[in-house]
PQR file with spaces between the fields and no chain letter, atoms N, CA, C, O and H, PARSE charges and radii, in Angstrom:
ATOM       1  N    MET     1      78.254   99.774   98.823 -0.4000 1.5000
ATOM       2  CA   MET     1      79.561  100.185   98.326 -0.0000 2.0000
ATOM       3  C    MET     1      79.362  101.103   97.127  0.5500 1.7000
ATOM       4  O    MET     1      78.552  100.827   96.242 -0.5500 1.4000
ATOM       5  N    LYS     2      80.108  102.186   97.114 -0.4000 1.5000
ATOM       6  CA   LYS     2      80.029  103.128   96.004 -0.0000 2.0000
ATOM       7  C    LYS     2      80.633  102.536   94.745  0.5500 1.7000
ATOM       8  O    LYS     2      81.565  101.733   94.793 -0.5500 1.4000
ATOM       9  H    LYS     2      80.766  102.409   97.833  0.4000 1.0000
ATOM      10  N    LYS     3      80.074  102.954   93.611 -0.4000 1.5000
ATOM      11  CA   LYS     3      80.680  102.643   92.321 -0.0000 2.0000
ATOM      12  C    LYS     3      81.803  103.648   92.090  0.5500 1.7000
ATOM      13  O    LYS     3      81.823  104.721   92.693 -0.5500 1.4000
ATOM      14  H    LYS     3      79.317  103.606   93.572  0.4000 1.0000
ATOM      15  N    PHE     4      82.730  103.292   91.220 -0.4000 1.5000
ATOM      16  CA   PHE     4      83.853  104.178   90.921 -0.0000 2.0000
ATOM      17  C    PHE     4      83.352  105.549   90.493  0.5500 1.7000
ATOM      18  O    PHE     4      83.890  106.575   90.910 -0.5500 1.4000
ATOM      19  H    PHE     4      82.714  102.420   90.731  0.4000 1.0000
ATOM      20  N    GLU     5      82.316  105.561   89.657 -0.4000 1.5000
ATOM      21  CA   GLU     5      81.778  106.817   89.135 -0.0000 2.0000
ATOM      22  C    GLU     5      81.174  107.698   90.223  0.5500 1.7000
ATOM      23  O    GLU     5      81.019  108.903   90.026 -0.5500 1.4000
ATOM      24  H    GLU     5      81.878  104.728   89.318  0.4000 1.0000
ATOM      25  N    GLU     6      80.836  107.116   91.359 -0.4000 1.5000
ATOM      26  CA   GLU     6      80.248  107.871   92.456 -0.0000 2.0000
ATOM      27  C    GLU     6      81.297  108.516   93.365  0.5500 1.7000
ATOM      28  O    GLU     6      80.966  109.353   94.204 -0.5500 1.4000
ATOM      29  H    GLU     6      80.962  106.137   91.519  0.4000 1.0000
ATOM      30  N    LEU     7      82.543  108.127   93.197 -0.4000 1.5000
ATOM      31  CA   LEU     7      83.611  108.756   93.970 -0.0000 2.0000
ATOM      32  C    LEU     7      83.807  110.185   93.472  0.5500 1.7000
ATOM      33  O    LEU     7      83.468  110.505   92.332 -0.5500 1.4000
ATOM      34  H    LEU     7      82.812  107.446   92.515  0.4000 1.0000
ATOM      35  N    SER     8      84.352  111.033   94.326 -0.4000 1.5000
ATOM      36  CA   SER     8      84.651  112.397   93.896 -0.0000 2.0000
ATOM      37  C    SER     8      85.700  112.351   92.791  0.5500 1.7000
ATOM      38  O    SER     8      86.427  111.366   92.653 -0.5500 1.4000
ATOM      39  H    SER     8      84.628  110.773   95.251  0.4000 1.0000
ATOM      40  N    ARG     9      85.773  113.418   92.009 -0.4000 1.5000
ATOM      41  CA   ARG     9      86.764  113.487   90.922 -0.0000 2.0000
ATOM      42  C    ARG     9      88.181  113.299   91.474  0.5500 1.7000
ATOM      43  O    ARG     9      89.009  112.609   90.879 -0.5500 1.4000
ATOM      44  H    ARG     9      85.183  114.217   92.120  0.4000 1.0000
ATOM      45  N    GLU    10      88.434  113.915   92.601 -0.4000 1.5000
ATOM      46  CA   GLU    10      89.767  113.803   93.212 -0.0000 2.0000
ATOM      47  C    GLU    10      90.075  112.354   93.575  0.5500 1.7000
ATOM      48  O    GLU    10      91.172  111.864   93.306 -0.5500 1.4000
ATOM      49  H    GLU    10      87.762  114.475   93.084  0.4000 1.0000
ATOM      50  N    SER    11      89.116  111.671   94.183 -0.4000 1.5000
ATOM      51  CA   SER    11      89.331  110.260   94.539 -0.0000 2.0000
ATOM      52  C    SER    11      89.461  109.385   93.297  0.5500 1.7000
ATOM      53  O    SER    11      90.263  108.452   93.279 -0.5500 1.4000
ATOM      54  H    SER    11      88.225  112.068   94.402  0.4000 1.0000
ATOM      55  N    GLN    12      88.685  109.677   92.264 -0.4000 1.5000
ATOM      56  CA   GLN    12      88.823  108.921   91.021 -0.0000 2.0000
ATOM      57  C    GLN    12      90.232  109.069   90.462  0.5500 1.7000
ATOM      58  O    GLN    12      90.863  108.086   90.072 -0.5500 1.4000
ATOM      59  H    GLN    12      88.034  110.436   92.278  0.4000 1.0000
ATOM      60  N    TYR    13      90.716  110.299   90.426 -0.4000 1.5000
ATOM      61  CA   TYR    13      92.055  110.559   89.909 -0.0000 2.0000
ATOM      62  C    TYR    13      93.111  109.836   90.739  0.5500 1.7000
ATOM      63  O    TYR    13      93.989  109.165   90.195 -0.5500 1.4000
ATOM      64  H    TYR    13      90.204  111.097   90.743  0.4000 1.0000
ATOM      65  N    MET    14      93.017  109.978   92.061 -0.4000 1.5000
ATOM      66  CA   MET    14      93.999  109.347   92.935 -0.0000 2.0000
ATOM      67  C    MET    14      93.928  107.820   92.846  0.5500 1.7000
ATOM      68  O    MET    14      94.963  107.153   92.881 -0.5500 1.4000
ATOM      69  H    MET    14      92.304  110.522   92.503  0.4000 1.0000
ATOM      70  N    ALA    15      92.727  107.263   92.733 -0.4000 1.5000
ATOM      71  CA   ALA    15      92.582  105.811   92.617 -0.0000 2.0000
ATOM      72  C    ALA    15      93.246  105.306   91.338  0.5500 1.7000
ATOM      73  O    ALA    15      93.898  104.262   91.344 -0.5500 1.4000
ATOM      74  H    ALA    15      91.886  107.804   92.705  0.4000 1.0000
ATOM      75  N    VAL    16      93.083  106.038   90.259 -0.4000 1.5000
ATOM      76  CA   VAL    16      93.720  105.646   88.990 -0.0000 2.0000
ATOM      77  C    VAL    16      95.233  105.720   89.120  0.5500 1.7000
ATOM      78  O    VAL    16      95.941  104.832   88.644 -0.5500 1.4000
ATOM      79  H    VAL    16      92.554  106.886   90.254  0.4000 1.0000
ATOM      80  N    GLU    17      95.734  106.771   89.761 -0.4000 1.5000
ATOM      81  CA   GLU    17      97.179  106.904   89.951 -0.0000 2.0000
ATOM      82  C    GLU    17      97.721  105.764   90.816  0.5500 1.7000
ATOM      83  O    GLU    17      98.772  105.199   90.510 -0.5500 1.4000
ATOM      84  H    GLU    17      95.159  107.492   90.148  0.4000 1.0000
ATOM      85  N    VAL    18      97.015  105.429   91.885 -0.4000 1.5000
ATOM      86  CA   VAL    18      97.441  104.324   92.749 -0.0000 2.0000
ATOM      87  C    VAL    18      97.430  103.018   91.967  0.5500 1.7000
ATOM      88  O    VAL    18      98.372  102.232   92.062 -0.5500 1.4000
ATOM      89  H    VAL    18      96.162  105.888   92.134  0.4000 1.0000
ATOM      90  N    LEU    19      96.376  102.780   91.199 -0.4000 1.5000
ATOM      91  CA   LEU    19      96.289  101.553   90.405 -0.0000 2.0000
ATOM      92  C    LEU    19      97.446  101.465   89.417  0.5500 1.7000
ATOM      93  O    LEU    19      98.038  100.398   89.250 -0.5500 1.4000
ATOM      94  H    LEU    19      95.611  103.419   91.122  0.4000 1.0000
ATOM      95  N    LYS    20      97.773  102.577   88.761 -0.4000 1.5000
ATOM      96  CA   LYS    20      98.906  102.583   87.825 -0.0000 2.0000
ATOM      97  C    LYS    20     100.189  102.165   88.530  0.5500 1.7000
ATOM      98  O    LYS    20     100.949  101.348   88.010 -0.5500 1.4000
ATOM      99  H    LYS    20      97.292  103.443   88.897  0.4000 1.0000
ATOM     100  N    GLU    21     100.430  102.723   89.710 -0.4000 1.5000
ATOM     101  CA   GLU    21     101.652  102.397   90.453 -0.0000 2.0000
ATOM     102  C    GLU    21     101.661  100.933   90.895  0.5500 1.7000
ATOM     103  O    GLU    21     102.699  100.275   90.827 -0.5500 1.4000
ATOM     104  H    GLU    21      99.813  103.386   90.133  0.4000 1.0000
ATOM     105  N    VAL    22     100.518  100.421   91.345 -0.4000 1.5000
ATOM     106  CA   VAL    22     100.432   99.019   91.764 -0.0000 2.0000
ATOM     107  C    VAL    22     100.736   98.100   90.586  0.5500 1.7000
ATOM     108  O    VAL    22     101.474   97.125   90.729 -0.5500 1.4000
ATOM     109  H    VAL    22      99.675  100.956   91.400  0.4000 1.0000
ATOM     110  N    ILE    23     100.175   98.407   89.437 -0.4000 1.5000
ATOM     111  CA   ILE    23     100.405   97.586   88.239 -0.0000 2.0000
ATOM     112  C    ILE    23     101.871   97.644   87.823  0.5500 1.7000
ATOM     113  O    ILE    23     102.467   96.617   87.498 -0.5500 1.4000
ATOM     114  H    ILE    23      99.575   99.199   89.321  0.4000 1.0000
ATOM     115  N    ILE    24     102.452   98.841   87.832 -0.4000 1.5000
ATOM     116  CA   ILE    24     103.855   98.989   87.454 -0.0000 2.0000
ATOM     117  C    ILE    24     104.754   98.190   88.399  0.5500 1.7000
ATOM     118  O    ILE    24     105.631   97.451   87.952 -0.5500 1.4000
ATOM     119  H    ILE    24     101.968   99.675   88.096  0.4000 1.0000
ATOM     120  N    GLU    25     104.533   98.339   89.698 -0.4000 1.5000
ATOM     121  CA   GLU    25     105.369   97.635   90.677 -0.0000 2.0000
ATOM     122  C    GLU    25     105.173   96.121   90.596  0.5500 1.7000
ATOM     123  O    GLU    25     106.135   95.363   90.717 -0.5500 1.4000
ATOM     124  H    GLU    25     103.821   98.940   90.062  0.4000 1.0000
ATOM     125  N    SER    26     103.946   95.685   90.395 -0.4000 1.5000
ATOM     126  CA   SER    26     103.687   94.252   90.270 -0.0000 2.0000
ATOM     127  C    SER    26     104.364   93.700   89.024  0.5500 1.7000
ATOM     128  O    SER    26     104.935   92.610   89.050 -0.5500 1.4000
ATOM     129  H    SER    26     103.164   96.300   90.297  0.4000 1.0000
ATOM     130  N    HIS    27     104.297   94.444   87.949 -0.4000 1.5000
ATOM     131  CA   HIS    27     104.939   94.018   86.699 -0.0000 2.0000
ATOM     132  C    HIS    27     106.458   93.944   86.871  0.5500 1.7000
ATOM     133  O    HIS    27     107.094   93.007   86.389 -0.5500 1.4000
ATOM     134  H    HIS    27     103.833   95.330   87.928  0.4000 1.0000
ATOM     135  N    LYS    28     107.035   94.930   87.554 -0.4000 1.5000
ATOM     136  CA   LYS    28     108.480   94.937   87.782 -0.0000 2.0000
ATOM     137  C    LYS    28     108.916   93.730   88.599  0.5500 1.7000
ATOM     138  O    LYS    28     109.927   93.098   88.292 -0.5500 1.4000
ATOM     139  H    LYS    28     106.518   95.691   87.945  0.4000 1.0000
ATOM     140  N    SER    29     108.149   93.409   89.646 -0.4000 1.5000
ATOM     141  CA   SER    29     108.560   92.335   90.541 -0.0000 2.0000
ATOM     142  C    SER    29     108.257   90.946   89.996  0.5500 1.7000
ATOM     143  O    SER    29     108.984   89.998   90.293 -0.5500 1.4000
ATOM     144  H    SER    29     107.328   93.922   89.895  0.4000 1.0000
ATOM     145  N    ARG    30     107.201   90.810   89.207 -0.4000 1.5000
ATOM     146  CA   ARG    30     106.800   89.488   88.718 -0.0000 2.0000
ATOM     147  C    ARG    30     107.108   89.281   87.243  0.5500 1.7000
ATOM     148  O    ARG    30     107.164   88.144   86.776 -0.5500 1.4000
ATOM     149  H    ARG    30     106.611   91.580   88.966  0.4000 1.0000
ATOM     150  N    GLY    31     107.307   90.360   86.511 -0.4000 1.5000
ATOM     151  CA   GLY    31     107.610   90.244   85.099 -0.0000 2.0000
ATOM     152  C    GLY    31     106.382   90.084   84.224  0.5500 1.7000
ATOM     153  O    GLY    31     106.485   90.181   83.001 -0.5500 1.4000
ATOM     154  H    GLY    31     107.261   91.284   86.891  0.4000 1.0000
ATOM     155  N    ASP    32     105.237   89.845   84.811 -0.4000 1.5000
ATOM     156  CA   ASP    32     104.002   89.692   84.047 -0.0000 2.0000
ATOM     157  C    ASP    32     102.824   89.924   84.982  0.5500 1.7000
ATOM     158  O    ASP    32     102.925   89.687   86.185 -0.5500 1.4000
ATOM     159  H    ASP    32     105.153   89.767   85.804  0.4000 1.0000
ATOM     160  N    ILE    33     101.733   90.379   84.441 -0.4000 1.5000
ATOM     161  CA   ILE    33     100.526   90.594   85.236 -0.0000 2.0000
ATOM     162  C    ILE    33      99.319   90.335   84.346  0.5500 1.7000
ATOM     163  O    ILE    33      99.251   90.826   83.219 -0.5500 1.4000
ATOM     164  H    ILE    33     101.651   90.572   83.463  0.4000 1.0000
ATOM     165  N    ASP    34      98.367   89.560   84.860 -0.4000 1.5000
ATOM     166  CA   ASP    34      97.207   89.208   84.042 -0.0000 2.0000
ATOM     167  C    ASP    34      96.008   90.102   84.363  0.5500 1.7000
ATOM     168  O    ASP    34      95.991   90.818   85.365 -0.5500 1.4000
ATOM     169  H    ASP    34      98.422   89.161   85.776  0.4000 1.0000
ATOM     170  N    GLY    35      95.022   90.039   83.496 -0.4000 1.5000
ATOM     171  CA   GLY    35      93.831   90.869   83.631 -0.0000 2.0000
ATOM     172  C    GLY    35      93.073   90.626   84.915  0.5500 1.7000
ATOM     173  O    GLY    35      92.509   91.555   85.492 -0.5500 1.4000
ATOM     174  H    GLY    35      95.035   89.458   82.683  0.4000 1.0000
ATOM     175  N    GLN    36      93.053   89.380   85.371 -0.4000 1.5000
ATOM     176  CA   GLN    36      92.331   89.052   86.598 -0.0000 2.0000
ATOM     177  C    GLN    36      92.988   89.727   87.808  0.5500 1.7000
ATOM     178  O    GLN    36      92.298   90.223   88.698 -0.5500 1.4000
ATOM     179  H    GLN    36      93.512   88.625   84.902  0.4000 1.0000
ATOM     180  N    ARG    37      94.308   89.742   87.835 -0.4000 1.5000
ATOM     181  CA   ARG    37      95.030   90.396   88.925 -0.0000 2.0000
ATOM     182  C    ARG    37      94.805   91.915   88.881  0.5500 1.7000
ATOM     183  O    ARG    37      94.649   92.547   89.925 -0.5500 1.4000
ATOM     184  H    ARG    37      94.869   89.338   87.112  0.4000 1.0000
ATOM     185  N    ILE    38      94.790   92.488   87.698 -0.4000 1.5000
ATOM     186  CA   ILE    38      94.520   93.919   87.560 -0.0000 2.0000
ATOM     187  C    ILE    38      93.129   94.242   88.081  0.5500 1.7000
ATOM     188  O    ILE    38      92.946   95.239   88.780 -0.5500 1.4000
ATOM     189  H    ILE    38      94.917   91.975   86.849  0.4000 1.0000
ATOM     190  N    GLU    39      92.143   93.408   87.749 -0.4000 1.5000
ATOM     191  CA   GLU    39      90.776   93.611   88.248 -0.0000 2.0000
ATOM     192  C    GLU    39      90.732   93.568   89.765  0.5500 1.7000
ATOM     193  O    GLU    39      90.051   94.373   90.400 -0.5500 1.4000
ATOM     194  H    GLU    39      92.292   92.598   87.181  0.4000 1.0000
ATOM     195  N    TYR    40      91.470   92.614   90.346 -0.4000 1.5000
ATOM     196  CA   TYR    40      91.528   92.494   91.800 -0.0000 2.0000
ATOM     197  C    TYR    40      92.111   93.772   92.412  0.5500 1.7000
ATOM     198  O    TYR    40      91.557   94.315   93.368 -0.5500 1.4000
ATOM     199  H    TYR    40      92.023   91.961   89.830  0.4000 1.0000
ATOM     200  N    PHE    41      93.230   94.249   91.858 -0.4000 1.5000
ATOM     201  CA   PHE    41      93.836   95.489   92.347 -0.0000 2.0000
ATOM     202  C    PHE    41      92.847   96.647   92.234  0.5500 1.7000
ATOM     203  O    PHE    41      92.672   97.408   93.185 -0.5500 1.4000
ATOM     204  H    PHE    41      93.680   93.808   91.082  0.4000 1.0000
ATOM     205  N    ALA    42      92.204   96.780   91.085 -0.4000 1.5000
ATOM     206  CA   ALA    42      91.272   97.886   90.853 -0.0000 2.0000
ATOM     207  C    ALA    42      90.121   97.856   91.851  0.5500 1.7000
ATOM     208  O    ALA    42      89.741   98.892   92.397 -0.5500 1.4000
ATOM     209  H    ALA    42      92.346   96.162   90.313  0.4000 1.0000
ATOM     210  N    HIS    43      89.566   96.670   92.090 -0.4000 1.5000
ATOM     211  CA   HIS    43      88.459   96.529   93.032 -0.0000 2.0000
ATOM     212  C    HIS    43      88.903   96.921   94.443  0.5500 1.7000
ATOM     213  O    HIS    43      88.192   97.644   95.142 -0.5500 1.4000
ATOM     214  H    HIS    43      89.875   95.829   91.647  0.4000 1.0000
ATOM     215  N    SER    44      90.066   96.448   94.855 -0.4000 1.5000
ATOM     216  CA   SER    44      90.573   96.748   96.195 -0.0000 2.0000
ATOM     217  C    SER    44      90.828   98.245   96.369  0.5500 1.7000
ATOM     218  O    SER    44      90.515   98.812   97.415 -0.5500 1.4000
ATOM     219  H    SER    44      90.644   95.861   94.287  0.4000 1.0000
ATOM     220  N    ILE    45      91.389   98.874   95.359 -0.4000 1.5000
ATOM     221  CA   ILE    45      91.679  100.302   95.429 -0.0000 2.0000
ATOM     222  C    ILE    45      90.385  101.106   95.463  0.5500 1.7000
ATOM     223  O    ILE    45      90.273  102.067   96.224 -0.5500 1.4000
ATOM     224  H    ILE    45      91.643   98.413   94.509  0.4000 1.0000
ATOM     225  N    ARG    46      89.410  100.722   94.647 -0.4000 1.5000
ATOM     226  CA   ARG    46      88.122  101.425   94.663 -0.0000 2.0000
ATOM     227  C    ARG    46      87.484  101.312   96.045  0.5500 1.7000
ATOM     228  O    ARG    46      86.970  102.300   96.569 -0.5500 1.4000
ATOM     229  H    ARG    46      89.501   99.942   94.029  0.4000 1.0000
ATOM     230  N    GLU    47      87.510  100.121   96.638 -0.4000 1.5000
ATOM     231  CA   GLU    47      86.943   99.926   97.977 -0.0000 2.0000
ATOM     232  C    GLU    47      87.646  100.817   98.999  0.5500 1.7000
ATOM     233  O    GLU    47      87.001  101.411   99.863 -0.5500 1.4000
ATOM     234  H    GLU    47      87.927   99.318   96.211  0.4000 1.0000
ATOM     235  N    ALA    48      88.959  100.904   98.893 -0.4000 1.5000
ATOM     236  CA   ALA    48      89.712  101.721   99.843 -0.0000 2.0000
ATOM     237  C    ALA    48      89.331  103.198   99.729  0.5500 1.7000
ATOM     238  O    ALA    48      89.159  103.873  100.744 -0.5500 1.4000
ATOM     239  H    ALA    48      89.482  100.422   98.191  0.4000 1.0000
ATOM     240  N    PHE    49      89.199  103.702   98.497 -0.4000 1.5000
ATOM     241  CA   PHE    49      88.831  105.110   98.327 -0.0000 2.0000
ATOM     242  C    PHE    49      87.382  105.355   98.739  0.5500 1.7000
ATOM     243  O    PHE    49      87.075  106.421   99.273 -0.5500 1.4000
ATOM     244  H    PHE    49      89.339  103.153   97.673  0.4000 1.0000
ATOM     245  N    ALA    50      86.501  104.413   98.509 -0.4000 1.5000
ATOM     246  CA   ALA    50      85.117  104.561   98.960 -0.0000 2.0000
ATOM     247  C    ALA    50      85.075  104.607  100.483  0.5500 1.7000
ATOM     248  O    ALA    50      84.318  105.385  101.065 -0.5500 1.4000
ATOM     249  H    ALA    50      86.751  103.547   98.075  0.4000 1.0000
ATOM     250  N    ALA    51      85.890  103.771  101.129 -0.4000 1.5000
ATOM     251  CA   ALA    51      85.960  103.786  102.593 -0.0000 2.0000
ATOM     252  C    ALA    51      86.499  105.126  103.097  0.5500 1.7000
ATOM     253  O    ALA    51      85.995  105.668  104.080 -0.5500 1.4000
ATOM     254  H    ALA    51      86.505  103.140  100.657  0.4000 1.0000
ATOM     255  N    LEU    52      87.514  105.655  102.431 -0.4000 1.5000
ATOM     256  CA   LEU    52      88.049  106.955  102.828 -0.0000 2.0000
ATOM     257  C    LEU    52      87.006  108.053  102.686  0.5500 1.7000
ATOM     258  O    LEU    52      86.879  108.910  103.560 -0.5500 1.4000
ATOM     259  H    LEU    52      87.924  105.214  101.632  0.4000 1.0000
ATOM     260  N    GLU    53      86.262  108.030  101.590 -0.4000 1.5000
ATOM     261  CA   GLU    53      85.253  109.073  101.370 -0.0000 2.0000
ATOM     262  C    GLU    53      84.114  108.981  102.374  0.5500 1.7000
ATOM     263  O    GLU    53      83.546  110.003  102.761 -0.5500 1.4000
ATOM     264  H    GLU    53      86.365  107.334  100.880  0.4000 1.0000
ATOM     265  N    SER    54      83.779  107.786  102.795 -0.4000 1.5000
ATOM     266  CA   SER    54      82.683  107.648  103.753 -0.0000 2.0000
ATOM     267  C    SER    54      83.180  107.781  105.185  0.5500 1.7000
ATOM     268  O    SER    54      82.406  107.690  106.138 -0.5500 1.4000
ATOM     269  H    SER    54      84.240  106.956  102.481  0.4000 1.0000
ATOM     270  N    GLU    55      84.502  108.003  105.322 -0.4000 1.5000
ATOM     271  CA   GLU    55      85.150  108.157  106.623 -0.0000 2.0000
ATOM     272  C    GLU    55      84.953  106.944  107.507  0.5500 1.7000
ATOM     273  O    GLU    55      84.928  107.048  108.733 -0.5500 1.4000
ATOM     274  H    GLU    55      85.130  108.077  104.548  0.4000 1.0000
ATOM     275  N    ARG    56      84.813  105.794  106.872 -0.4000 1.5000
ATOM     276  CA   ARG    56      84.708  104.536  107.611 -0.0000 2.0000
ATOM     277  C    ARG    56      86.103  104.217  108.138  0.5500 1.7000
ATOM     278  O    ARG    56      87.049  104.151  107.353 -0.5500 1.4000
ATOM     279  H    ARG    56      84.834  105.709  105.876  0.4000 1.0000
ATOM     280  N    PRO    57      86.255  104.019  109.439 -0.5600 1.5000
ATOM     281  CA   PRO    57      87.595  103.854  109.997  0.2800 2.0000
ATOM     282  C    PRO    57      88.266  102.528  109.648  0.5500 1.7000
ATOM     283  O    PRO    57      89.494  102.452  109.670 -0.5500 1.4000
ATOM     284  N    GLU    58      87.520  101.500  109.332 -0.4000 1.5000
ATOM     285  CA   GLU    58      88.142  100.215  109.048 -0.0000 2.0000
ATOM     286  C    GLU    58      88.039   99.881  107.559  0.5500 1.7000
ATOM     287  O    GLU    58      87.114  100.311  106.870 -0.5500 1.4000
ATOM     288  H    GLU    58      86.522  101.561  109.314  0.4000 1.0000
ATOM     289  N    TYR    59      89.000   99.115  107.092 -0.4000 1.5000
ATOM     290  CA   TYR    59      89.012   98.635  105.702 -0.0000 2.0000
ATOM     291  C    TYR    59      89.635   97.258  105.702  0.5500 1.7000
ATOM     292  O    TYR    59      90.656   97.034  106.353 -0.5500 1.4000
ATOM     293  H    TYR    59      89.752   98.766  107.652  0.4000 1.0000
ATOM     294  N    GLY    60      89.034   96.338  104.982 -0.4000 1.5000
ATOM     295  CA   GLY    60      89.578   94.996  104.853 -0.0000 2.0000
ATOM     296  C    GLY    60      89.486   94.227  106.155  0.5500 1.7000
ATOM     297  O    GLY    60      88.707   94.582  107.039 -0.5500 1.4000
ATOM     298  H    GLY    60      88.205   96.519  104.453  0.4000 1.0000
ATOM     299  N    SER    61      90.285   93.169  106.276 -0.4000 1.5000
ATOM     300  CA   SER    61      90.195   92.300  107.438 -0.0000 2.0000
ATOM     301  C    SER    61      91.187   92.648  108.542  0.5500 1.7000
ATOM     302  O    SER    61      91.152   92.041  109.613 -0.5500 1.4000
ATOM     303  H    SER    61      90.918   92.881  105.558  0.4000 1.0000
ATOM     304  N    GLY    62      92.071   93.614  108.301 -0.4000 1.5000
ATOM     305  CA   GLY    62      93.056   94.006  109.311 -0.0000 2.0000
ATOM     306  C    GLY    62      92.416   94.809  110.408  0.5500 1.7000
ATOM     307  O    GLY    62      91.342   95.384  110.230 -0.5500 1.4000
ATOM     308  H    GLY    62      92.100   94.107  107.431  0.4000 1.0000
ATOM     309  N    SER    63      93.083   94.849  111.555 -0.4000 1.5000
ATOM     310  CA   SER    63      92.546   95.627  112.671 -0.0000 2.0000
ATOM     311  C    SER    63      92.952   97.080  112.515  0.5500 1.7000
ATOM     312  O    SER    63      93.993   97.386  111.934 -0.5500 1.4000
ATOM     313  H    SER    63      93.955   94.382  111.700  0.4000 1.0000
ATOM     314  N    SER    64      92.123   97.971  113.040 -0.4000 1.5000
ATOM     315  CA   SER    64      92.445   99.395  112.962 -0.0000 2.0000
ATOM     316  C    SER    64      93.186   99.814  114.213  0.5500 1.7000
ATOM     317  O    SER    64      92.950   99.276  115.295 -0.5500 1.4000
ATOM     318  H    SER    64      91.278   97.722  113.512  0.4000 1.0000
ATOM     319  N    ASP    65      94.090  100.784  114.062 -0.4000 1.5000
ATOM     320  CA   ASP    65      94.883  101.248  115.209 -0.0000 2.0000
ATOM     321  C    ASP    65      94.200  102.384  115.907  0.5500 1.7000
ATOM     322  O    ASP    65      94.720  102.903  116.894 -0.5500 1.4000
ATOM     323  H    ASP    65      94.281  101.221  113.183  0.4000 1.0000
């Protein structure tokens, strides 16, 4: 698995933007968000962008269409 720093600049930027939106939406819906949940979101988003960059068709435990 790639480290965040190994992603392209574009993917790094987009991953940060996605993480910001996830945190904002989670905060709006729950009223609070802890550091552990933020870490989980960040890890999941980094994995997703690494999968996109490697053109791996599957991500996570869901089935691919």
